[in-house]
N, C-alpha and C positions, 0 to 999 in steps of 0.2 A: 210298179209306180213309174209311169213314163213322163208325166207332165212336168215335174220339177227336176228331172235329170239335168236340164240345162242350168239349174241353179247350183246344185251341189250333189256330190256323191252320197251324202248322208241325209238327203231329203226324207227318206223313209223313216229314219231314226227321229228326225225332227217332228214329223207328224205323229209318230207313236208317242214320243215324249210329251207333246202338247196334249194329245188325247188322254194320256195317263194322268197328267196333272189335273185335267178337268174332271175325270171320272173317279179317281181314287181318293180324292179329297185329302191331300196331305196336310192341309191347313184347315183351321176352323172356319175361316172365311177368306174369300179372295182367290179361290182356285182358278176360276176362269180368267180373271185379270192377270194372275201370275202366268198362266199358260200363254196368254196373248203377249205379254211383255217379254217372256223368255224367247218365244218364237221371233218376235220383232228384233230383239237384241242379237240373236244368233244370225239371222239373215243380214242384219246391218254389219256385223263383224266380218261377214263373208262377202261384202261388197254389194248388197242389195237393199233397196228401199222397199219396205213393206208398209203400204199406206191404204188399208181398206177404210171405207167410210164407217163411222161408228155404228150405224144401224146394221150394216152387213156383218160387222164383227160380232155384235151382240147376238144376231140371229144364228150365225154359224156356231158360236160357242154354246149357245143354248141347245142347238140341235145336237152337238157332240155330247153334251151332258145328258141328254135324253136318249142317247143311243140311236138317233135318227140319221146321223151323218157318219158314214164310214171313212176309213183312211183315204181312199181314193178321192172321194168328194171333197174332203178337207184339203188334200193336196192340190186339187184343181182350183179351189177357192184361193189358196195361198198363191199359186202361180198367176192367177188373174190379177192379183193385187201387188205384183212385183214390178219394179223398174230397176235398171242398173244404176248403181251409184250409192254411196253411203249417205245416210241421214246426217244432217248437220245438227250438232248438239251444242 
């Protein structure tokens, strides 16, 4: 996993964690939303803004849940939607 190495040493764990939350359905509802928010929060805590457009986020999360997007594709999508700096809350 090369693309997100600029972001964090644990980018592979982040992608695996997000994919797991989407695919293992730990909750009755909201698994994709939870995976998205956990990913966004983790990156923000590590100094990155993660700001994908809502259509793109929906498409990739649906693709992950259907098994159509692998970890490398997910990592590339995350990297494309990053910018340096924390999100203002």
